[in-house]
ZAVEX-791513 format. One record per atom (N, C-alpha, C): residue in one letter; y, x, z; residue number from 1; atom name. Coordinates in Angstrom, 3 decimals, padded with zeros to 6 digits, always signed. Last residue first. Example, Ala and Ser with C-alpha at 12.3 -4.5 7.8 and 13.67 -1.06 7.14 Angstrom:
2
{S {-002.250 +012.850 +007.080} 2 N}
{S {-001.060 +013.670 +007.140} 2 CA}
{S {+000.030 +012.900 +007.870} 2 C}
{A {-005.690 +013.190 +007.800} 1 N}
{A {-004.500 +012.300 +007.800} 1 CA}
{A {-003.300 +013.200 +007.800} 1 C}
//
This chain:
69
{S {+014.611 +007.389 -022.579} 69 N}
{S {+015.199 +007.937 -023.625} 69 CA}
{S {+016.481 +007.412 -024.157} 69 C}
{A {+014.951 +007.454 -018.998} 68 N}
{A {+014.512 +006.834 -020.247} 68 CA}
{A {+015.241 +007.489 -021.402} 68 C}
{A {+013.826 +010.287 -017.003} 67 N}
{A {+014.863 +009.567 -017.562} 67 CA}
{A {+014.419 +008.739 -018.799} 67 C}
{K {+011.977 +012.112 -016.023} 66 N}
{K {+011.666 +010.763 -015.658} 66 CA}
{K {+012.700 +009.717 -016.402} 66 C}
{E {+013.068 +014.447 -016.804} 65 N}
{E {+011.655 +014.194 -017.180} 65 CA}
{E {+011.324 +012.705 -017.021} 65 C}
{P {+015.692 +014.586 -015.620} 64 N}
{P {+015.468 +014.529 -017.134} 64 CA}
{P {+014.086 +014.148 -017.528} 64 C}
{N {+017.121 +013.359 -013.076} 63 N}
{N {+015.631 +013.792 -013.360} 63 CA}
{N {+015.452 +013.674 -014.710} 63 C}
{Y {+019.296 +012.360 -010.843} 62 N}
{Y {+019.046 +013.258 -011.945} 62 CA}
{Y {+017.756 +013.804 -011.965} 62 C}
{V {+019.584 +008.937 -010.029} 61 N}
{V {+018.879 +010.252 -009.773} 61 CA}
{V {+018.772 +011.070 -010.896} 61 C}
{F {+021.440 +006.412 -008.626} 60 N}
{F {+021.135 +007.220 -009.884} 60 CA}
{F {+020.625 +008.554 -009.492} 60 C}
{K {+020.966 +003.222 -007.430} 59 N}
{K {+020.819 +004.652 -007.172} 59 CA}
{K {+020.508 +005.491 -008.326} 59 C}
{R {+023.050 +000.422 -006.858} 58 N}
{R {+022.065 +001.158 -007.863} 58 CA}
{R {+022.192 +002.604 -007.436} 58 C}
{D {+024.910 -000.866 -005.384} 57 N}
{D {+023.851 -000.122 -004.714} 57 CA}
{D {+022.821 +000.473 -005.642} 57 C}
{C {+027.153 -001.954 -006.537} 56 N}
{C {+025.933 -002.745 -006.660} 56 CA}
{C {+024.739 -002.034 -006.024} 56 C}
{Y {+029.512 -000.494 -005.612} 55 N}
{Y {+029.486 -001.909 -005.791} 55 CA}
{Y {+028.175 -002.552 -005.760} 55 C}
{G {+028.919 +002.200 -005.251} 54 N}
{G {+029.599 +001.536 -004.167} 54 CA}
{G {+029.614 +000.082 -004.376} 54 C}
{C {+025.742 +003.613 -006.214} 53 N}
{C {+027.008 +002.786 -006.629} 53 CA}
{C {+027.589 +002.131 -005.481} 53 C}
{E {+024.868 +006.870 -005.314} 52 N}
{E {+024.626 +005.499 -005.077} 52 CA}
{E {+025.906 +004.597 -005.376} 52 C}
{A {+023.371 +009.872 -006.616} 51 N}
{A {+024.613 +008.952 -006.313} 51 CA}
{A {+024.191 +007.492 -006.070} 51 C}
{E {+021.958 +013.050 -006.881} 50 N}
{E {+021.771 +011.677 -006.823} 50 CA}
{E {+023.182 +011.084 -006.321} 50 C}
{G {+022.440 +015.831 -007.157} 49 N}
{G {+021.183 +015.283 -007.739} 49 CA}
{G {+020.973 +013.812 -007.661} 49 C}
{D {+024.861 +016.669 -006.452} 48 N}
{D {+023.829 +016.960 -005.439} 48 CA}
{D {+022.414 +016.284 -005.906} 48 C}
{E {+026.206 +015.981 -008.750} 47 N}
{E {+026.117 +017.492 -008.439} 47 CA}
{E {+025.039 +017.679 -007.419} 47 C}
{L {+026.780 +013.687 -010.322} 46 N}
{L {+025.408 +013.988 -009.576} 46 CA}
{L {+025.199 +015.389 -009.305} 46 C}
{S {+029.425 +011.666 -010.229} 45 N}
{S {+028.988 +012.881 -010.458} 45 CA}
{S {+027.695 +013.181 -009.607} 45 C}
{Y {+030.297 +008.415 -011.610} 44 N}
{Y {+029.797 +009.359 -010.498} 44 CA}
{Y {+029.235 +010.636 -011.047} 44 C}
{W {+032.635 +005.912 -012.362} 43 N}
{W {+031.874 +007.170 -012.759} 43 CA}
{W {+031.465 +007.974 -011.505} 43 C}
{V {+032.698 +002.466 -013.005} 42 N}
{V {+033.020 +003.482 -012.026} 42 CA}
{V {+032.094 +004.676 -012.460} 42 C}
{K {+033.834 -000.625 -014.253} 41 N}
{K {+033.054 +000.665 -014.523} 41 CA}
{K {+033.585 +001.704 -013.549} 41 C}
{P {+033.615 -003.551 -012.040} 40 N}
{P {+034.430 -002.477 -012.949} 40 CA}
{P {+033.609 -001.240 -012.985} 40 C}
{H {+030.678 -005.294 -012.616} 39 N}
{H {+031.551 -004.964 -011.743} 39 CA}
{H {+032.602 -003.863 -012.560} 39 C}
{G {+028.469 -008.201 -013.355} 38 N}
{G {+028.879 -006.880 -013.452} 38 CA}
{G {+030.095 -006.590 -012.403} 38 C}
{L {+027.768 -010.803 -013.906} 37 N}
{L {+027.340 -010.226 -012.642} 37 CA}
{L {+027.694 -008.823 -012.447} 37 C}
{A {+028.676 -011.414 -016.458} 36 N}
{A {+029.264 -012.062 -015.385} 36 CA}
{A {+028.989 -011.480 -013.968} 36 C}
{G {+028.266 -008.168 -017.996} 35 N}
{G {+028.333 -009.568 -017.926} 35 CA}
{G {+028.965 -010.140 -016.670} 35 C}
{G {+026.928 -005.210 -016.430} 34 N}
{G {+027.809 -005.860 -017.379} 34 CA}
{G {+027.665 -007.441 -017.076} 34 C}
{G {+025.543 -003.599 -014.833} 33 N}
{G {+024.718 -004.295 -015.702} 33 CA}
{G {+025.580 -005.081 -016.720} 33 C}
{G {+027.311 -002.307 -013.225} 32 N}
{G {+026.611 -003.239 -012.658} 32 CA}
{G {+025.756 -004.048 -013.525} 32 C}
{N {+028.451 -000.245 -014.296} 31 N}
{N {+029.112 -001.347 -014.457} 31 CA}
{N {+028.376 -002.459 -013.976} 31 C}
{C {+028.526 +003.350 -014.019} 30 N}
{C {+027.850 +002.133 -013.778} 30 CA}
{C {+028.917 +001.024 -013.785} 30 C}
{A {+027.941 +006.523 -015.458} 29 N}
{A {+028.712 +005.447 -015.329} 29 CA}
{A {+028.059 +004.241 -014.940} 29 C}
{V {+027.462 +009.980 -014.620} 28 N}
{V {+026.994 +008.650 -015.158} 28 CA}
{V {+028.095 +007.606 -014.705} 28 C}
{R {+026.698 +013.314 -014.977} 27 N}
{R {+027.852 +012.477 -014.826} 27 CA}
{R {+027.437 +011.088 -015.446} 27 C}
{R {+024.470 +014.793 -015.727} 26 N}
{R {+025.028 +014.846 -014.241} 26 CA}
{R {+026.266 +014.031 -013.974} 26 C}
{E {+021.762 +013.184 -017.335} 25 N}
{E {+023.156 +013.791 -017.391} 25 CA}
{E {+023.509 +013.810 -015.905} 25 C}
{K {+019.355 +011.858 -017.296} 24 N}
{K {+019.272 +013.223 -017.566} 24 CA}
{K {+020.787 +013.845 -017.815} 24 C}
{V {+018.328 +009.620 -014.724} 23 N}
{V {+019.181 +010.019 -015.812} 23 CA}
{V {+019.022 +011.480 -016.013} 23 C}
{Y {+016.775 +006.759 -013.190} 22 N}
{Y {+016.636 +008.238 -013.560} 22 CA}
{Y {+017.433 +008.633 -014.764} 22 C}
{I {+017.669 +004.473 -010.949} 21 N}
{I {+017.760 +004.738 -012.355} 21 CA}
{I {+017.794 +006.320 -012.526} 21 C}
{V {+016.570 +002.072 -008.695} 20 N}
{V {+016.765 +003.449 -008.876} 20 CA}
{V {+016.581 +003.690 -010.413} 20 C}
{E {+017.937 -000.565 -006.888} 19 N}
{E {+017.360 -000.180 -008.214} 19 CA}
{E {+017.635 +001.205 -008.291} 19 C}
{P {+017.282 -000.824 -003.347} 18 N}
{P {+018.189 -000.689 -004.477} 18 CA}
{P {+017.343 -000.251 -005.599} 18 C}
{P {+014.822 -003.318 -002.220} 17 N}
{P {+015.390 -002.013 -002.264} 17 CA}
{P {+016.418 -001.806 -003.422} 17 C}
{P {+015.619 -006.750 -001.239} 16 N}
{P {+014.960 -005.868 -002.022} 16 CA}
{P {+015.627 -004.325 -002.045} 16 C}
{P {+015.900 -007.559 +002.220} 15 N}
{P {+016.519 -007.577 +000.976} 15 CA}
{P {+015.631 -006.521 +000.091} 15 C}
{A {+013.245 -009.269 +004.032} 14 N}
{A {+014.134 -008.051 +003.899} 14 CA}
{A {+014.698 -008.181 +002.416} 14 C}
{D {+011.714 -011.405 +004.630} 13 N}
{D {+013.114 -011.735 +004.324} 13 CA}
{D {+013.918 -010.417 +003.963} 13 C}
{P {+009.181 -010.390 +005.342} 12 N}
{P {+009.436 -010.897 +003.922} 12 CA}
{P {+010.845 -011.265 +003.662} 12 C}
{N {+008.280 -007.786 +006.856} 11 N}
{N {+009.452 -008.518 +006.980} 11 CA}
{N {+009.662 -009.114 +005.619} 11 C}
{T {+005.601 -006.683 +006.378} 10 N}
{T {+006.116 -006.877 +007.784} 10 CA}
{T {+007.376 -007.782 +007.854} 10 C}
{A {+005.636 -006.881 +003.574} 9 N}
{A {+004.576 -007.448 +004.271} 9 CA}
{A {+005.011 -007.767 +005.695} 9 C}
{K {+007.810 -005.412 +002.890} 8 N}
{K {+007.822 -006.708 +002.554} 8 CA}
{K {+006.776 -007.525 +003.265} 8 C}
{S {+006.889 -002.808 +003.741} 7 N}
{S {+008.050 -003.324 +004.373} 7 CA}
{S {+008.113 -004.914 +004.123} 7 C}
{A {+004.610 -002.469 +002.115} 6 N}
{A {+004.448 -002.608 +003.624} 6 CA}
{A {+005.659 -003.122 +004.334} 6 C}
{A {+005.982 -002.448 -000.328} 5 N}
{A {+005.030 -003.491 -000.097} 5 CA}
{A {+004.787 -003.583 +001.392} 5 C}
{I {+007.345 -000.008 +000.019} 4 N}
{I {+008.039 -001.148 -000.239} 4 CA}
{I {+007.192 -002.435 +000.124} 4 C}
{D {+005.353 +001.995 +000.448} 3 N}
{D {+006.257 +001.639 +001.523} 3 CA}
{D {+007.010 +000.356 +001.419} 3 C}
{T {+002.212 +000.581 -000.893} 2 N}
{T {+003.370 +001.472 -000.917} 2 CA}
{T {+004.341 +001.153 +000.274} 2 C}
{M {-001.146 +000.900 +000.015} 1 N}
{M {+000.009 +000.096 +000.053} 1 CA}
{M {+001.201 +000.945 +000.108} 1 C}
//
């Protein structure tokens, strides 16, 4: 059982974990997915290898091997 599944099993009302997005660039932009549920575009520097969006809690992780094409 994964940590997420175990957490949901013990507390089904827990909020879902933040979305993790693997990227191959050290500078990324987030707009929350755009559309009506989006937010203003903000830029993040991944000098430490990761950053979390202050608006939507998406977590960007620098990992070129796992990044989508």
